[in-house]
C-alpha positions in Angstrom: -76.0 62.5 194.2 -76.9 60.3 191.3 -80.6 59.5 190.9 -81.8 56.0 191.6 -83.2 53.9 188.8 -87.0 54.5 188.6 -87.8 50.8 188.5 -85.7 50.4 191.7 -87.5 53.3 193.3 -90.9 51.6 192.8 -89.6 48.1 193.5 -90.8 46.6 190.2 -89.3 44.6 187.4 -88.5 46.4 184.1 -91.2 44.4 182.4 -93.9 45.5 184.9 -97.2 46.4 183.4 -99.4 49.4 184.1 -101.3 47.7 186.9 -98.1 46.6 188.7 -96.7 50.1 188.4 -99.9 51.6 189.8 -100.1 49.2 192.7 -96.5 49.8 193.7 -97.0 53.6 193.5 -100.2 53.4 195.7 -98.4 51.5 198.4 -95.3 53.7 198.5 -97.2 57.0 198.2 -99.4 56.0 201.1 -96.3 55.0 203.1 -94.4 58.2 202.6 -97.3 60.7 202.3 -96.6 64.0 204.2 -99.8 63.8 206.1 -98.7 60.5 207.5 -95.2 61.7 208.2 -95.5 65.3 209.4 -92.2 67.1 209.7 -90.3 64.1 208.3 -88.0 65.5 205.6 -86.7 62.1 204.6 -90.2 60.8 204.0 -91.1 63.9 202.0 -88.1 63.3 199.8 -89.0 59.6 199.3 -92.6 60.7 198.5 -91.3 63.1 195.8 -88.9 60.5 194.4 -91.7 57.9 194.1 -94.0 60.4 192.4 -91.3 61.3 190.0 -90.6 57.7 189.1 -94.3 57.0 188.6 -94.8 60.1 186.5 -92.2 58.8 184.0 -93.0 55.1 184.0 -96.8 55.5 183.8 -96.5 57.4 180.5 -95.7 55.1 177.6 -93.8 57.7 175.6 -91.7 58.8 178.6 -91.1 55.2 179.7 -89.8 54.3 176.2 -87.4 57.2 176.3 -86.2 56.3 179.8 -85.7 52.7 178.8 -83.4 53.9 175.9 -81.4 56.6 177.6 -82.1 56.5 181.3 -82.2 59.8 183.2 -80.3 61.5 180.4 -83.6 61.5 178.4 -84.9 64.3 180.7 -81.9 66.4 181.4 -82.2 70.0 180.4 -81.0 70.8 177.0 -81.2 67.2 175.7 -82.7 67.3 172.3 -84.0 70.9 172.8 -85.6 70.0 176.1 -87.0 66.7 174.9 -90.5 65.9 173.7 -91.9 66.4 177.3 -91.3 70.1 177.7 -88.3 71.7 179.5 -87.2 70.9 183.0 -88.0 67.3 183.9 -90.7 64.7 184.2 -93.2 67.1 185.8 -92.9 69.8 183.1 -92.3 72.9 185.2 -92.0 70.8 188.4 -95.0 72.6 190.0 -96.9 71.1 193.0 -100.1 71.4 191.0 -98.7 69.1 188.3 -97.8 66.5 190.9 -101.2 66.8 192.6 -102.8 65.9 189.3 -100.8 62.7 189.1 -101.6 61.8 192.7 -105.3 62.6 192.1 -105.5 60.3 189.1 -104.4 57.3 191.2 -106.1 58.1 194.6 -109.1 60.3 193.7 -110.7 61.4 196.9 -108.7 59.1 199.2 -107.1 62.2 200.9 -110.1 64.5 200.4 -109.0 65.5 196.9 -111.4 65.8 194.0 -111.4 67.3 190.5 -111.0 71.1 190.7 -113.9 73.1 189.7 -117.5 72.1 189.1 -119.9 72.5 192.0 -122.2 69.8 192.9 -125.8 70.1 191.7 -129.0 69.4 193.6 -128.9 65.8 194.9 -131.3 63.2 193.6 -133.6 61.8 196.2 -133.1 58.3 197.6 -134.9 55.3 196.2 -137.3 53.6 198.5 -138.6 50.0 199.0 -142.0 48.9 200.1 -142.8 45.2 200.8 -146.4 44.2 199.8 -147.9 40.8 200.5 -150.9 39.6 198.4 -152.9 36.4 198.2 -152.6 34.0 195.3 -156.2 34.9 194.3 -155.1 38.6 194.1 -152.1 37.5 192.0 -154.5 35.7 189.7 -157.0 38.5 189.3 -154.8 41.6 189.8 -155.6 44.0 192.5 -155.5 47.7 193.5 -154.0 48.5 196.8 -153.8 51.6 199.0 -150.5 51.9 200.8 -149.0 54.4 203.3 -145.4 55.2 202.8 -143.2 57.3 205.2 -141.1 59.5 203.0 -139.6 62.9 202.6 -141.3 65.6 200.5 -140.2 68.9 199.1 -140.8 71.6 201.7 -143.8 73.7 200.5 -142.8 76.7 202.6 -139.5 77.2 200.8 -140.1 75.2 197.6 -137.1 73.0 198.4 -134.5 75.8 198.6 -134.1 75.5 202.4 -134.2 79.3 202.8 -136.9 81.2 204.6 -139.3 82.9 202.1 -138.1 86.3 201.2 -134.4 85.3 201.6 -132.1 83.5 199.3 -128.8 81.7 199.0 -125.5 83.4 199.6 -122.1 82.7 198.0 -119.9 80.8 200.4 -117.0 83.1 201.2 -114.4 80.5 202.4 -114.4 78.8 199.0 -115.5 81.7 196.9 -118.5 79.7 195.5 -116.3 76.9 194.1 -117.4 74.4 196.7 -113.7 73.3 197.2 -110.9 74.4 199.5 -107.3 74.1 198.5 -104.3 74.0 200.8 -100.6 73.6 199.9 -98.1 71.7 201.9 -94.6 72.1 200.5 -94.7 70.9 196.9 -98.1 69.2 197.2 -101.5 70.8 196.8 -104.6 69.2 198.1 -108.3 69.9 197.6 -111.2 69.0 199.8 -114.9 69.7 199.9 -115.7 73.0 201.6 -117.1 72.1 205.0 -118.9 75.4 205.3 -121.2 74.9 202.3 -120.9 71.1 201.9 -119.5 71.6 198.4 -122.5 73.5 197.0 -120.7 76.9 196.8 -123.7 78.6 198.5 -125.3 78.4 201.9 -128.6 79.4 203.5 -128.2 82.4 205.7 -131.8 82.3 207.0 -133.0 78.7 207.3 -136.6 77.8 206.6 -138.6 77.4 209.8 -140.3 74.2 208.5 -137.4 72.2 207.1 -134.4 73.8 208.9 -132.6 74.5 205.6 -132.8 70.9 204.3 -135.5 71.7 201.7 -137.4 68.5 202.8 -140.0 67.5 205.3 -140.9 64.1 206.7 -144.4 62.9 205.9 -146.5 59.8 205.2 -147.9 59.6 201.7 -150.9 57.6 200.7 -150.6 55.9 197.3 -152.9 53.8 195.2 -151.1 51.2 193.2 -152.3 48.6 190.7 -150.9 45.1 190.9 -151.2 43.4 187.5 -152.7 40.0 187.1 -150.1 37.3 186.9 -147.5 39.0 189.1 -145.2 36.4 190.7 -143.7 36.1 194.2 -140.5 38.2 194.4 -141.3 40.5 191.5 -140.8 44.3 192.0 -142.7 47.2 190.5 -141.0 50.5 189.9 -142.9 53.7 190.5 -140.7 56.4 189.0 -140.5 59.7 190.9 -142.3 58.3 194.0 -139.3 58.0 196.2 -137.8 60.6 198.6 -137.5 64.2 197.6 -134.1 65.4 196.3 -132.0 67.9 198.2 -132.3 71.6 197.3 -135.0 71.0 194.8 -133.3 67.9 193.2 -135.3 65.2 191.4 -137.2 62.6 193.4 -136.0 59.1 193.7 -138.1 56.0 192.8 -140.3 53.7 194.8 -139.9 50.0 194.4 -142.8 47.7 195.4 -141.5 44.2 196.3 -144.4 41.8 195.9 -144.6 38.6 197.9 -147.4 36.0 197.4 -148.7 34.2 200.5 -148.5 30.4 200.3 -151.9 28.8 199.4 -153.6 25.8 201.1 -154.3 24.1 197.8 -152.1 25.4 195.0 -148.4 25.8 194.4 -147.1 27.9 191.5 -144.3 27.3 189.0 -144.3 30.1 186.4 -147.8 30.2 184.8 -148.7 26.6 185.9 -150.4 25.6 189.1 -149.9 22.3 191.0 -152.6 20.8 193.2 -152.4 17.5 195.1 -155.7 15.6 195.3 -156.2 12.8 197.7 -158.1 9.8 196.2 -159.6 7.0 198.3 -158.0 3.6 197.6 -161.3 2.1 196.3 -161.8 4.9 193.8 -158.2 4.6 192.6 -158.6 0.9 192.2 -162.0 0.8 190.6 -162.0 4.1 188.9 -164.4 7.0 189.4 -164.4 10.8 189.6 -163.3 13.6 192.0 -164.0 17.3 192.0 -160.9 19.6 191.8 -160.9 23.3 192.7 -159.8 25.9 190.1 -158.0 29.1 191.1 -160.8 31.3 189.6 -163.3 29.7 192.0 -164.6 27.1 189.6 -164.6 23.4 189.8 -163.4 20.7 187.4 -164.5 17.0 187.4 -161.6 14.6 187.0 -162.2 11.1 185.7 -159.9 8.8 187.7 -158.9 5.7 185.6 -159.1 2.3 187.3 -155.8 1.3 188.8 -154.4 4.8 189.3 -151.4 5.1 191.5 -150.0 7.8 193.8 -148.0 10.3 191.7 -150.2 10.1 188.6 -150.6 13.6 187.1 -153.6 14.9 185.3 -153.4 18.2 183.3 -156.2 20.7 183.0 -155.3 23.0 180.1 -155.7 26.7 180.6 -156.7 26.5 184.2 -153.5 27.9 185.6 -152.3 31.5 186.1 -152.4 34.4 183.6 -149.1 35.5 182.1 -147.9 38.9 183.1 -147.1 39.9 179.5 -150.2 38.4 177.9 -150.8 35.1 176.2 -152.7 32.0 177.1 -153.2 31.0 180.8 -151.0 28.3 182.2 -152.2 24.8 183.1 -153.2 23.2 186.3 -151.5 19.9 187.1 -153.4 17.7 189.5 -151.2 15.0 191.2 -153.1 12.1 192.7 -152.3 10.7 196.2 -153.9 7.4 196.9 -154.9 7.2 200.6 -154.7 3.9 202.4 -157.7 3.2 204.6 -157.3 3.7 208.4 -159.4 3.0 211.5 -160.9 -0.1 209.9 -163.7 -2.1 211.6 -163.3 -5.8 212.2 -165.5 -6.6 209.2 -163.5 -4.3 206.9 -160.3 -6.0 208.0 -161.9 -9.4 207.4 -162.9 -8.4 203.9 -159.4 -7.0 203.1 -157.9 -10.3 204.2 -160.3 -12.2 202.0 -159.4 -9.9 199.1 -155.8 -10.5 199.7 -156.3 -14.3 199.6 -158.3 -14.0 196.4 -155.7 -11.8 194.7 -153.8 -13.7 192.2 -150.8 -12.8 190.1 -151.1 -9.5 188.3 -153.1 -7.5 190.8 -150.0 -5.8 192.2 -147.5 -5.7 189.3 -145.4 -3.0 190.8 -145.1 -4.8 194.2 -144.3 -8.0 192.4 -141.7 -6.2 190.4 -140.0 -4.8 193.5 -140.0 -8.2 195.2 -138.3 -9.7 192.1 -135.6 -7.1 192.0 -134.9 -7.4 195.7 -134.6 -11.2 195.3 -132.1 -10.8 192.4 -130.1 -8.3 194.5 -129.8 -10.7 197.4 -129.0 -13.6 195.0 -126.1 -11.7 193.6 -124.6 -11.2 197.0 -122.0 -13.8 198.0 -121.2 -15.1 201.4 -124.4 -13.6 203.0 -126.0 -16.4 204.8 -128.3 -14.1 206.8 -130.1 -12.8 203.8 -133.9 -12.9 204.2 -136.1 -15.1 202.1 -138.0 -13.4 199.3 
């Protein structure tokens, strides 16, 4: 029976690139894999045909030869066996060769892995600790004592997992390789040895304290230094302070995630601080002074110019937060908020009405400007007989 065209087998165009070839092979190999079709000879034949087609078309040199001469490029005796070795597209056609091709595409999808090479001691897991501090502590820097639940290397067995006086033994099912291989027809599969977990060795007499894990659960007390200028959301890495590694492996890291509590007076933006100061209407109108707080506990006297409006900002140089990596302190920006009087007595209301009557043009330029703009807006509208009078 004549062989089908390899492009037809994979269901791709002749101009298909490597990604399209690989995608088509993945789909078909999964569909016809022997493990998914036990005892199905037709599926096994399809699986082999798909693998053969991919083995040729995924190799640039073989694909070029196939495009020129078709299947004749790989027939025995052609050109002294051809540049790919005698036999066919799999060299000697062994199941191990085909397994290598399948493994390149699927990796451990079917429990396969690279042959040889035992897994070394596992690195410990990284840990996270959330720490909340005040803005004053962020300004000054602070030392904190924290308690962290973690795993430590077992002191009884020094992390080996074996009871003192005993040791590790070579795993007999895998012969110390950490891998088990089984052959199904032409296909060879490897998987991690379940007896030793891929380590190639196992503990015959488990440690009484850690039950062969090499680690014990404890709570550690750590003293950490939070530098001045740290910002909300920053993290601090403490190398080697995470969980202990398995079988004596290296420790992971501990990450301190810092959050800064909101402050009643200040808001931070980088090195700068913002503070909103409420100013009485009379002070804003006539001018005067107010006392503004500083993050370091000090005070600053602010001169309020006459006629100050809400939203006016005044900058105090060098009164903000320190910079984490050095340099001058940031600034503090004070934003004025003019307060309208409330709970007025009858006399106060009378005086304000008198003030209003005495106010001529120019006392309220922004209000006058707004009224003028509104009047022009209404004047520009056509057919609106209900527009209010300015």
